[in-house]
N, C-alpha and C positions, 0 to 999 in steps of 0.2 A: 235272666238274672242268677247268679250262683247263689245256690243254698247256703244256709249256716247252721252250724250246730251252736247253740246258744249256751254256753255253760254257766252263765252269769245270772244271778237273780232267779234260780228256778224255783225256789220257794215262793216266789210271787205267782208262780203260773201251775205249779203243781201241788194239789192239796197233799199228797203222800210225803212230800218233803217238808221239813222245818227248815229254818235258816241254816241251822247247825248242819243236819243231813245235806243240804245242798252245797254248802261251804266245803263239808268233806269230800263229796263226791268233785266238785269243782277243782280241789287242791290235789286229790289222787289223779284226775285225769291229767292235771299240768305235769305231775310228776312222770308219769306213764308216756305221754307225747313229748316230754324233754328228754327222755331216754334216747330218742331217736330222730328229733325234728327241732326245727326251730319255728317259734311263732310267725304269723298264723301259716298253716299248712292247708293242704286240699286232701280230702280223703274222697274217697269211693264210696258213696251211700247207695245201697243196693236193695230194693224195696220189693220182694218177691220176683226177683230177676231182672228189674227194669233200674239200671245205673245211672247216677247223676253225680257231678262233682259237688262237694259241699266243703265250705271254708270251716274251719275251726281255730279259734284263736284264744289263746290263754298268757297268763302272766308265768314269765320263767319262775319257777321255784327257787328261794333263796335257802341259804343252809338250814335253816331252822326246820322250813317245811320238809326237805329233802330228810333231814334227821327223823322228823315225826313220820313220815312215810318210807321208812327203810326196808319195811318188810316186803319184798316184790310181790307175794301171793295176794297179801290184803290189799295192797296199793291197786293192783292190777284189777281185782275183784270190784274195788269201789270206784275206781276211774272208769270202768266199763259201764256201771250203773249209770255214771252221768252221762257219757257219751250217749250209749244206748237210748235212754230215755228222751236226750235232746234230739238224736236222729228221729226217733218215732214222733216226735213233736213237729218238727221240720218237715218230714215224709207225708204223714199223715193227719196232723193236729191233734192228735191224742197227747193226754197229761196223764201221769202217775194220780191216781185217786186213793188208793190204799196199799199198805203193804199187804202180802199175800202170807197165809199160813201155811205152816209146815206141813207137807203132805200134798200140796195143791200142785207141785211140780214147778211153781213159778216163784219169781220176787217180789211182782207187784201185779196189782190190778189196774188197769189203764181204761181209759175212755175218753169221750168228747168231753170238752170243758163243761163243769156243771153236772156230770153224771156221776153215780156211784154214791150219792149221798144218803138216799135211803135203803137202796140194795145196789147190788152188783148185777144184776141181769141183763143190763145193757153195757157191761162191761167186757175185756177180755184180760186172760192171764197174760202176762210179761215174763218169759225166762232170761236172763242176761248172761253173757260171760264175755271175758275178754281174755286175748292171746296177746302177749308182751311181744315176742320175737316172732320168728316164722313168717310164711308167706300167705297167699290168699288160698291155696290148697288146704293149709292147717286151718284157718279160718273156717272154711267150708266143713272140714272133718268135725271141729268143735260144733258147728250149729247142728250137723247130723245128730251128734250126741244129746244136744239140746232139745232137739225134737222129740227123740225117742223118751227123754224125761217127762215131756209135757204131756206126751200120751199116756205116760205111766202115771201120772198125778191124779189125784181124787177130785176132780172137778169137771162139769159138764160145760162150763164155759168156753168159747174159743179162745184160743191160745196163739201167741207170736213168740218166735224166739228172735231173739238179737244177740250178735256177736262182734266185737269189734277186735280187730288185729291192729294193735297200736303200730309196730313197725311196718306192717304191710299197707297202712293208710287204708283199711278196708271194713266198713262197717255194713254188715248185712242184715236184713229184718225179713223173717220169712212166716208167713201164716202157716199154722199147723194143722193139718186134717186130722179128722178124728181116729181114723183108720191107716195103717202104714203103708 
């Protein structure tokens, strides 16, 4: 059965996403994906080097949404958050439980559903990035930078780097070792 990146109703599954945040991630992802593809499309979901196809579906953005998300940098960042979190949910069953603080080297804390309520000891840090154009090589280069960023973060929690290449249709997740 084909894996699916579920961008819809993420706020119902991820405690760190309110309806507004989840909607913003979904809209931005739709804009990014629509720059290069028509829905639905299949991306390659790579989890620690093991690749599997995953379908992603979205509503084609109308003129109002395109105008609201006209800043390419912001749109790519927000869309990447939605896609990478959805990819991590599909690949590992992990959900976003809390936004990470500045200096942690990460964007979110993730864990099993129900984790992270009292403390984050059973959670991991997740650093997210997106590449609008380019190929898998460019996505892999960005992943290396995100791994380095996580290693430099002030946290002893395990870490995961996630990068999506929208044009390349490549989403990569990588556990980060403490040492280079």
